[in-house]
N, C-alpha and C positions, 0 to 999 in steps of 0.2 A: 540475441541478445535479451531474450527470455530468460535465461538461466542467469544472467547477469540481474537481471532487477528482480526475479527472484528471490536471490542471494541478500542483494540490495533490504527489499524488504524484511527477510528475517533479522536484517539487522537493525535496520531503520525503516519500518514500514512507511511514514509518509513520502521519503523519500521515493520507494519502487513508487506509489501510486503517482506521486509526481511526474516520475519519468515516462510515465505511459498515458496521462491523460491531461497534464497542464495542473493550473489550477484553479481546476475546477468543482464543482460539489462532490465529486468522490472524494477529491484530497482532502476537501473542508471535512466530510465526514470520516475519512481514517484521521487526520488530526485530534478530533473527539474523541472517538474508537479506542487510539491509543494513549488518551490520557487518561481515559479511564478504568483499563486496564490493556496490558501489552499485547495479550493472545489476541485479540478481538479485533485489533489493528493488523496486527500481520495476517490475521484470515481473511479480511476485508483485503488487502493487499494481492493476497495470491488470487483470492476469487474475481481483483478485476481484470490482473494480469492476465489469469487464466481463461478470460471470458474472452477475449480479445481473439 
């Protein structure tokens, strides 16, 4: 399942974080990072998924 989350995180970073942690703080941080720049959002999303 983590491979699917990582692939979704590359396409849509907030979606991958949402599937991992739900509507928590990390989700909103990822939304902000994705708005500021696509790559920071992807890096944060992969970090959150890999941290599990």
